[in-house]
C-alpha positions, -999 to 999 in steps of 0.1 A, spaced: 58 171 -47 36 194 -66 7 177 -81 8 146 -58 -13 134 -29 15 143 -6 13 180 -15 -18 184 8 2 173 38 32 196 34 15 228 21 15 243 56 52 239 61 80 262 49 100 237 28 133 254 35 132 259 72 107 232 83 118 204 60 123 179 88 88 185 102 73 182 68 92 149 63 80 135 96 44 144 87 47 126 54 64 96 69 39 92 97 10 97 73 21 72 46 45 49 64 37 53 101 22 27 124 -14 35 116 -8 34 79 10 0 82 -18 -14 103 -44 -2 79 -25 -17 49 -20 -50 67 -57 -52 74 -65 -44 37 -41 -71 26 -56 -97 50 -91 -88 37 -79 -92 1 -66 -127 8 -98 -137 27 -120 -124 -2 -99 -139 -30 -116 -170 -44 -115 -190 -76 -147 -205 -90 -135 -215 -124 -124 -194 -153 -146 -164 -159 -141 -132 -179 -104 -137 -184 -98 -145 -147 -80 -178 -148 -64 -199 -121 -30 -184 -131 -44 -149 -123 -57 -161 -90 -23 -175 -80 -6 -144 -92 -29 -122 -71 -24 -144 -41 14 -144 -44 15 -106 -48 -6 -100 -17 14 -125 3 47 -110 -8 33 -75 2 25 -89 36 60 -102 40 75 -69 29 53 -50 53 64 -73 81 101 -66 72 92 -28 70 102 -26 34 84 -7 7 52 -23 -5 51 -31 -42 27 -7 -58 10 -35 -78 -7 -49 -47 -23 -16 -38 -44 -19 -70 -57 -54 -59 -88 -49 -39 
């Protein structure tokens, strides 16, 4: 965990004796209800803002469809409580 974003959340815990509490803190922060709601809102906003106005600067209709599919699949995965594909987090 050293050198990751998660390190900030578990620094206050003794890893050997308070592992379960550290795990719960990480889970609730990154995969808890609030995080899922925030991610769902972000995905919905991405779909709302995604538009195609003709090919421009390397953005083709194929790219548009790929982005739409990736976001929609992420929404389905989130609904099933599966792990979100990391590719969709880069789409904003």
